[in-house]
Backbone as CSV, one residue per row, in Angstrom:
resi,resn,N_x,N_y,N_z,CA_x,CA_y,CA_z,C_x,C_y,C_z
1,UNK,96.407,77.166,107.470,95.287,76.345,107.063,94.503,77.077,105.978
2,UNK,94.172,76.394,104.946,93.380,76.974,103.863,91.955,76.471,104.003
3,UNK,91.010,77.389,103.928,89.601,77.030,104.080,89.154,76.231,102.871
4,UNK,88.558,75.083,103.124,88.069,74.230,102.042,86.559,74.370,101.932
5,UNK,86.087,74.476,100.723,84.644,74.598,100.492,83.985,73.230,100.615
6,UNK,82.772,73.238,101.128,82.016,72.002,101.321,80.631,72.155,100.707
7,UNK,79.928,71.036,100.637,78.524,71.077,100.213,77.658,71.098,101.469
8,UNK,76.681,72.003,101.481,75.812,72.142,102.633,74.379,71.796,102.247
9,UNK,73.664,71.124,103.141,72.271,70.779,102.834,71.354,72.001,102.824
10,UNK,71.799,73.124,103.423,70.950,74.306,103.498,71.188,75.275,102.353
11,UNK,71.964,74.895,101.378,72.133,75.679,100.154,72.875,76.976,100.320
12,UNK,72.204,78.092,100.026,72.874,79.383,99.891,73.547,79.864,101.170
13,UNK,73.014,79.530,102.339,73.676,79.989,103.565,75.045,79.338,103.706
14,UNK,75.150,78.106,103.288,76.450,77.438,103.306,77.419,78.092,102.349
15,UNK,76.924,78.504,101.191,77.775,79.195,100.222,78.239,80.542,100.768
16,UNK,77.347,81.254,101.460,77.722,82.538,102.065,78.820,82.333,103.102
17,UNK,78.668,81.300,103.921,79.689,81.006,104.933,81.011,80.681,104.256
18,UNK,80.968,79.877,103.199,82.189,79.559,102.458,82.849,80.822,101.904
19,UNK,82.037,81.731,101.337,82.596,82.970,100.790,83.230,83.819,101.886
20,UNK,82.546,83.942,103.029,83.101,84.719,104.131,84.406,84.114,104.632
21,UNK,84.429,82.800,104.790,85.644,82.139,105.271,86.785,82.302,104.270
22,UNK,86.493,82.191,102.988,87.530,82.354,101.969,88.078,83.781,101.985
23,UNK,87.194,84.776,102.142,87.650,86.163,102.201,88.455,86.429,103.462
24,UNK,88.008,85.871,104.604,88.768,86.054,105.841,90.149,85.425,105.718
25,UNK,90.224,84.248,105.135,91.511,83.583,104.931,92.407,84.424,104.023
26,UNK,91.840,84.982,102.952,92.628,85.820,102.044,93.133,87.072,102.758
27,UNK,92.289,87.717,103.576,92.708,88.904,104.332,93.804,88.537,105.321
28,UNK,93.656,87.394,105.988,94.656,86.925,106.943,95.988,86.715,106.230
29,UNK,95.952,86.089,105.070,97.177,85.868,104.302,97.787,87.199,103.861
30,UNK,96.953,88.166,103.491,97.454,89.475,103.079,98.203,90.173,104.208
31,UNK,97.706,90.039,105.436,98.361,90.671,106.582,99.785,90.155,106.721
32,UNK,99.959,88.849,106.627,101.273,88.266,106.854,102.161,88.261,105.620
33,UNK,101.598,88.538,104.453,102.435,88.617,103.258,102.856,90.054,102.970
34,UNK,102.364,91.002,103.785,102.759,92.397,103.619,101.897,93.173,102.648
35,UNK,100.803,92.595,102.183,99.925,93.309,101.263,99.263,94.467,101.991
36,UNK,99.115,95.589,101.305,98.487,96.751,101.923,96.987,96.787,101.665
37,UNK,96.508,95.987,100.742,95.087,95.992,100.407,94.363,94.985,101.293
38,UNK,94.027,95.386,102.502,93.428,94.459,103.450,91.936,94.284,103.258
39,UNK,91.306,95.192,102.565,89.883,95.056,102.297,89.682,94.956,100.796
40,UNK,88.749,94.107,100.353,88.573,93.902,98.918,88.062,95.152,98.229
41,UNK,88.391,95.287,96.959,87.848,96.381,96.163,86.349,96.172,96.007
42,UNK,85.643,97.249,95.782,84.206,97.156,95.602,83.902,96.299,94.382
43,UNK,83.135,95.264,94.588,82.833,94.395,93.469,81.894,93.281,93.849
44,UNK,81.141,93.460,94.934,80.145,92.468,95.274,80.614,91.397,96.236
45,UNK,81.757,91.586,96.889,82.226,90.608,97.857,81.375,90.637,99.113
46,UNK,81.642,89.707,100.015,80.876,89.632,101.259,81.024,90.919,102.055
47,UNK,82.240,91.474,102.123,82.448,92.718,102.870,81.618,93.849,102.280
48,UNK,81.466,93.891,100.974,80.651,94.936,100.344,79.183,94.791,100.703
49,UNK,78.702,93.563,100.746,77.269,93.353,100.981,76.876,93.548,102.439
50,UNK,77.733,93.114,103.362,77.321,93.104,104.759,77.993,94.150,105.632
51,UNK,79.140,94.687,105.220,79.864,95.609,106.081,80.421,96.795,105.306
52,UNK,79.582,97.603,104.651,80.113,98.704,103.852,80.861,99.735,104.681
53,UNK,80.483,99.933,105.943,81.145,100.946,106.767,82.593,100.586,107.054
54,UNK,82.931,99.303,107.052,84.312,98.899,107.275,85.187,99.437,106.157
55,UNK,84.683,99.460,104.950,85.440,99.955,103.802,85.378,101.480,103.703
56,UNK,84.565,102.130,104.537,84.390,103.567,104.399,83.406,103.900,103.300
57,UNK,82.584,102.951,102.939,81.581,103.134,101.891,80.190,103.232,102.504
58,UNK,79.246,103.530,101.669,77.848,103.501,102.058,77.057,103.072,100.842
59,UNK,75.885,102.572,101.079,75.036,102.071,100.001,74.483,103.230,99.175
60,UNK,74.519,103.057,97.856,73.996,104.069,96.935,73.167,103.369,95.871
61,UNK,71.968,103.883,95.625,71.115,103.397,94.537,71.005,104.509,93.500
62,UNK,71.174,104.160,92.239,71.037,105.121,91.142,69.933,104.613,90.229
63,UNK,68.923,105.450,89.990,67.843,105.041,89.089,67.674,106.083,87.985
64,UNK,67.475,105.572,86.786,67.356,106.395,85.582,65.876,106.516,85.234
65,UNK,65.330,107.731,85.348,63.930,107.985,85.025,63.845,108.732,83.695
66,UNK,62.633,109.030,83.276,62.416,109.646,81.964,63.205,110.937,81.764
67,UNK,63.115,111.867,82.724,63.793,113.151,82.549,64.800,113.470,83.651
68,UNK,65.049,112.521,84.545,65.989,112.769,85.630,66.666,111.483,86.094
69,UNK,67.749,111.662,86.846,68.443,110.558,87.499,68.290,110.791,88.997
70,UNK,67.915,109.740,89.724,67.719,109.850,91.165,68.773,108.998,91.864
71,UNK,69.475,109.616,92.820,70.493,108.932,93.597,70.022,108.914,95.041
72,UNK,70.002,107.733,95.654,69.615,107.587,97.054,70.785,106.945,97.788
73,UNK,71.267,107.605,98.851,72.404,107.100,99.623,71.990,106.917,101.075
74,UNK,72.338,105.770,101.649,72.069,105.494,103.060,73.244,106.000,103.884
75,UNK,72.987,106.981,104.750,74.028,107.583,105.583,73.586,107.597,107.044
76,UNK,73.366,106.433,107.652,72.869,106.399,109.028,73.880,106.992,110.005
77,UNK,73.371,107.750,110.961,74.227,108.326,111.991,74.832,109.671,111.633
78,UNK,74.667,110.113,110.404,75.224,111.402,109.994,74.146,112.472,110.046
79,UNK,74.591,113.709,110.244,73.692,114.857,110.255,73.777,115.575,108.904
80,UNK,72.732,116.303,108.569,72.665,117.029,107.298,73.871,117.957,107.117
81,UNK,74.317,118.600,108.199,75.420,119.560,108.118,76.743,118.892,107.743
82,UNK,76.861,117.598,107.958,78.096,116.895,107.643,78.099,116.217,106.290
83,UNK,77.051,116.434,105.485,76.937,115.769,104.181,77.179,116.787,103.070
84,UNK,77.953,116.393,102.075,78.275,117.268,100.948,78.053,116.512,99.642
85,UNK,77.480,117.200,98.645,77.241,116.607,97.325,77.822,117.547,96.277
86,UNK,78.636,116.992,95.363,79.234,117.803,94.299,79.140,117.061,92.979
87,UNK,78.817,117.805,91.933,78.783,117.248,90.582,80.072,117.675,89.884
88,UNK,80.978,116.708,89.665,82.285,117.016,89.077,82.222,117.203,87.568
89,UNK,81.460,116.369,86.914,81.247,116.501,85.476,79.861,115.926,85.201
90,UNK,79.358,115.984,83.978,77.981,115.545,83.724,77.677,114.093,84.099
91,UNK,78.698,113.280,84.382,78.440,111.884,84.735,79.089,111.439,86.040
92,UNK,79.642,112.357,86.825,80.314,111.972,88.063,79.832,112.821,89.228
93,UNK,79.262,112.156,90.222,78.756,112.813,91.423,79.583,112.333,92.612
94,UNK,79.950,113.259,93.491,80.653,112.884,94.716,79.748,113.141,95.909
95,UNK,79.640,112.142,96.773,78.925,112.287,98.038,79.963,112.061,99.127
96,UNK,80.093,113.026,100.033,81.047,112.858,101.126,80.380,113.223,102.441
97,UNK,80.862,112.595,103.505,80.317,112.838,104.834,81.465,113.080,105.793
98,UNK,81.175,113.832,106.825,82.173,114.112,107.854,81.428,114.289,109.175
99,UNK,81.966,113.688,110.218,81.316,113.795,111.516,82.372,113.721,112.606
100,UNK,82.232,114.558,113.608,83.121,114.475,114.764,82.291,114.698,116.023
101,UNK,82.662,113.990,117.065,81.973,114.130,118.345,83.010,114.173,119.453
102,UNK,82.643,114.805,120.536,83.507,114.856,121.704,82.647,114.572,122.923
103,UNK,83.126,113.688,123.769,82.373,113.297,124.953,83.239,113.556,126.177
104,UNK,82.682,114.265,127.148,83.404,114.546,128.389,82.607,113.972,129.550
105,UNK,83.317,113.450,130.519,82.684,112.940,131.731,83.580,113.328,132.900
106,UNK,83.086,114.218,133.750,83.875,114.675,134.891,83.152,114.326,136.179
107,UNK,83.885,113.654,137.055,83.388,113.345,138.395,84.538,113.579,139.375
108,UNK,84.268,113.419,140.643,85.323,113.589,141.641,86.422,112.548,141.424
109,UNK,87.658,113.008,141.313,88.836,112.155,141.095,88.763,111.338,139.805
110,UNK,87.969,111.788,138.876,87.820,111.029,137.627,87.566,112.012,136.497
111,UNK,88.259,111.804,135.417,88.047,112.660,134.257,88.247,111.823,133.004
112,UNK,87.318,111.922,132.088,87.433,111.180,130.838,87.051,112.112,129.694
113,UNK,87.755,111.965,128.584,87.446,112.763,127.402,87.705,111.894,126.174
114,UNK,86.706,111.756,125.327,86.843,110.972,124.104,86.508,111.849,122.911
115,UNK,87.268,111.657,121.842,87.011,112.354,120.593,86.938,111.312,119.485
116,UNK,85.959,111.473,118.637,85.812,110.559,117.511,85.647,111.382,116.239
117,UNK,86.223,110.869,115.158,86.124,111.543,113.879,85.906,110.485,112.811
118,UNK,85.015,110.754,111.909,84.785,109.804,110.829,84.394,110.526,109.551
119,UNK,84.806,109.955,108.439,84.409,110.517,107.155,84.318,109.393,106.135
120,UNK,83.462,109.585,105.169,83.316,108.642,104.062,83.132,109.457,102.792
121,UNK,83.566,108.873,101.678,83.465,109.570,100.397,83.177,108.537,99.323
122,UNK,82.297,108.894,98.424,81.948,107.963,97.352,81.764,108.727,96.056
123,UNK,82.449,108.289,95.010,82.267,108.832,93.667,81.263,107.925,92.963
124,UNK,80.217,108.522,92.415,79.149,107.753,91.777,79.148,108.076,90.288
125,UNK,79.318,107.050,89.472,79.266,107.215,88.012,77.803,107.143,87.595
126,UNK,77.340,108.155,86.883,75.937,108.235,86.480,75.745,107.633,85.091
127,UNK,74.554,107.075,84.818,74.329,106.384,83.544,74.194,107.314,82.338
128,UNK,73.815,108.567,82.579,73.643,109.542,81.495,74.171,110.895,81.964
129,UNK,74.347,111.820,81.021,74.780,113.173,81.371,73.653,113.902,82.095
130,UNK,74.030,114.629,83.166,73.059,115.414,83.931,73.594,116.832,84.084
131,UNK,72.723,117.720,84.565,73.109,119.105,84.820,72.733,119.471,86.249
132,UNK,73.467,120.429,86.814,73.145,120.882,88.167,71.959,121.837,88.170
133,UNK,71.566,122.350,87.006,70.403,123.234,86.913,69.155,122.473,87.345
134,UNK,68.449,123.013,88.321,67.228,122.379,88.801,67.459,121.189,89.712
135,UNK,68.701,120.989,90.168,69.001,119.862,91.055,68.330,120.063,92.410
136,UNK,67.892,118.961,93.001,67.284,118.992,94.327,67.900,117.886,95.165
137,UNK,68.203,118.206,96.433,68.741,117.207,97.352,68.037,117.350,98.693
138,UNK,67.630,116.218,99.257,67.007,116.214,100.578,67.725,115.192,101.449
139,UNK,67.714,115.442,102.763,68.334,114.526,103.719,67.374,114.359,104.888
140,UNK,66.897,113.136,105.084,65.935,112.885,106.153,66.178,111.496,106.729
141,UNK,66.279,111.422,108.049,66.461,110.152,108.759,67.634,109.332,108.216
142,UNK,68.737,110.000,107.902,69.928,109.295,107.438,69.899,108.860,105.990
143,UNK,68.927,109.350,105.217,68.836,108.986,103.798,68.944,110.257,102.956
144,UNK,69.947,110.270,102.074,70.143,111.380,101.148,69.499,111.019,99.820
145,UNK,68.701,111.938,99.275,68.077,111.719,97.972,68.394,112.920,97.083
146,UNK,69.010,112.641,95.931,69.417,113.694,94.997,68.708,113.471,93.669
147,UNK,68.070,114.522,93.147,67.401,114.485,91.840,68.173,115.405,90.899
148,UNK,68.659,114.849,89.790,69.412,115.616,88.797,68.730,115.505,87.440
149,UNK,68.508,116.638,86.803,67.877,116.654,85.479,68.857,116.172,84.421
150,UNK,68.337,115.403,83.477,69.156,114.953,82.353,69.406,116.127,81.419
151,UNK,70.549,116.107,80.760,70.829,117.147,79.767,70.198,116.735,78.447
152,UNK,69.932,117.727,77.634,69.370,117.459,76.313,70.394,116.699,75.481
153,UNK,69.938,115.690,74.800,70.831,114.934,73.919,71.202,115.816,72.737
154,UNK,72.485,115.889,72.417,72.863,116.729,71.275,72.270,116.168,69.991
155,UNK,71.777,117.069,69.173,71.189,116.609,67.919,72.306,116.271,66.934
156,UNK,72.072,115.250,66.164,73.054,114.810,65.178,72.813,115.579,63.888
157,UNK,73.864,116.147,63.360,73.751,116.915,62.121,74.716,116.347,61.091
158,UNK,74.246,116.270,59.891,75.095,115.784,58.796,76.042,116.893,58.357
159,UNK,77.238,116.516,58.003,78.234,117.468,57.513,78.477,117.168,56.042
160,UNK,78.295,118.193,55.231,78.508,118.046,53.791,79.994,117.889,53.493
161,UNK,80.306,116.956,52.639,81.685,116.749,52.203,81.856,117.451,50.868
162,UNK,82.852,118.288,50.764,83.086,119.047,49.523,84.096,118.357,48.644
């Protein structure tokens, strides 16, 4: 069955439902057609807006200020020790997280042990060149905030032609 779009009297909520149903139908078809891409690429789909953790992503805001770029990432449930930030080049920042937990429950004639492991990684393209000099990063209540100083714009110089 292919999901058919309809007109709804409530406007945008009907459109959201149509988008979700269309994406679910596409994912369902992908499963049975042998496609390996079961989750949509990042690009504003319903899964991106409402379920970033399913994709292994997290929300990131990048803002360009006068002398710095500020990156804010929502990382609920993670601890500071499991968060890593790396600047690969003047315009590429990597934020990665890693967390593992182990739960034991021992009672008479009963024993249970659970282990969980999770990680997420996100490469963030920055709008301008930045430097790690003077960089500051804070992590509080599941929110990572990174401040990176902009690099000086190279001055343009004329070259004499002989």
